[in-house]
Phi, psi and omega in degrees: 000331177299320179297322179294318178297317179295320178296317178298318178296319177300317178297317178299317179294322176294319177298316178300318180296315180294320178295317179298318177296320180294318179296315180297321180291319178293318183284338178297327179276328183273333180059035180269327186235138176289138183297329181295327178296318181292322179295322180296313179299319178297318179294320178296315179296322178298315180298320180295314181296316180295318180296313180294321177299313179300319180293321179293318179297316178298322179293321178295324178285355176092014178280129178284119186275343183300308177297324179295318178292319178298314178296322177299323179293317179292317178295322179296320178296317179295317179292325178299316177291324182285327186241044185296327179291319179296316180294321177299319178291323176298311180288333171297318177294320177298318180292327174296320178291323183284313186275335178052058176290338175207161179234171175302129180098348180284147173270116181240158181231130175245092184297327180295332183254003183054049185227131174223133180184180181263136179286123178262321182204140173247110183257184178290324187254321183217165179241133179258135182232139175257114185283181185296333178271013179067020176271138177282136177238128182249118182244129174300143186293338179295336180298325185292345176274351183244352183239160177282130177241122177254119179265103184284344184277343181277136176255170175291164182297319182297315179296320181295317180292325179295322181274350178076026180234083178262099182273136174236161177278000000 
């Protein structure tokens, strides 16, 4: 039965991958959604499927999950206190994906840090920006919850509708 559960999970992950590719291909022409948002949703769904599969397989093998989950909760609290900066950057990245204050390719200005540049990549832990002198700058995502970010690439709604380019995350 474990093999059946793993096969079903594999099929679900392949479907997720094919749907993700279809959405990316369709959205590449429409330019409505940033590709990084679709990648984040795909990664989250993959983690959920893998976690549920592992729990079902352990249950099938006769492992009692209650102590394991309780220990996991205590371990998560200990790891949370020890790695609060890493977790802050991870959730900062998640909030960047959800709120979309800027997207890849946008020109942003951080007046508090005297930094202006183009966003090259928004990752789980850090965001890479190419400044005016073409130097790469890597900023932890937690910074964006504490500093002012001016997105020079965004236009007002009226300008956007006139030009026919209403970008969404």
